[in-house]
N, C-alpha and C positions, 0 to 999 in steps of 0.2 A: 015681476021682472025687476031688476036694478039696471039702471042706466048710468053709465059712467062717461062722461064727457072729456074727450082728450084733444079737442080742438078748441082753438081759442081765436077770438077776432083778430085779424092780421094775418093768420097762418098762411103758408103756401105749401106746396107739395114738399118742397125741400126740408121745411121744419117739422112737417107732418112724418116724413120719412125719419126723422130724428127721434120721434117719440112712438113710433109704432111698435118698438119693443116692449113699451110699458102696456101698450094695449093688449098684445098677445099673452103677456105675463098673467092677465087677468082671467085667461081661457074663456073668452066671451062666447057665447053662441050665436051671435050675430054682430057685423062690424058694418058701419056705414062710412064710406069714403066720399067726402063732400068737398072737392077743392077746385078750384079755376079761376075764380075772380081776382084773388089777389096775385096769383101767377100772372095773370095776363095784363097787370097793370103796367103803366109806362116802364120802358126800359130804365129810366133813370132814377126809378123807386127800388129801395132794398128787397121790396117782395116780389119783384119780377123774377119770372123763371121762364126761359125760352120754352117753346113749344116742344122741341125734341126732348128737353130735360123733364118738362111737365108729363110727358107721354112715358118716359122713363122711370120717374119717381112713382107714378101711380101703378105700373106694372110691377115694379119691385114691391110695393106695399101689398099688392095682391099675392106674389109669391111669398112673401113672410107670413101673411094671414093663412095662406092655405096649409102652410105647415102645423097650424092649430085646429083651424075649421075646414074640415073636408066634407064635401067638395066645396071649394070656394068657387063661387059662379057670379060673376058680374051682374048686377041688376039692370033693368031696363036703362036706368037714368045713367049708370056708368058707362053702358054700351053706347048709348046716344052721345055720351061724352067723349069716347075714344073714337066714334065716328066723326063728331065734329073735328077733333084733331086731324084726322086723316082729310076732311075738307079742307081746313085751313092750309095744310101742307099742298094740296092740290092747286089751291087759288094762289099761292105765293109764288 
């Protein structure tokens, strides 16, 4: 199995979305989407992404990946991550 890392330190979902086409161009068998810490950083820092945009970016990545890898099903971690987004919205 070949592993191609398209994520880099400091990336957020906005920047990840900008490179997702390069990921699917490789026609991978599996893709891991692991974002959140940089998105959640203080609003005054460049990496910050609002919760609404974070959720949108993750869903956009899943839609793009789904065009290449069928079926595209979120893993348990991603499912928990999206549930966390919903929890934060409820608490806000």
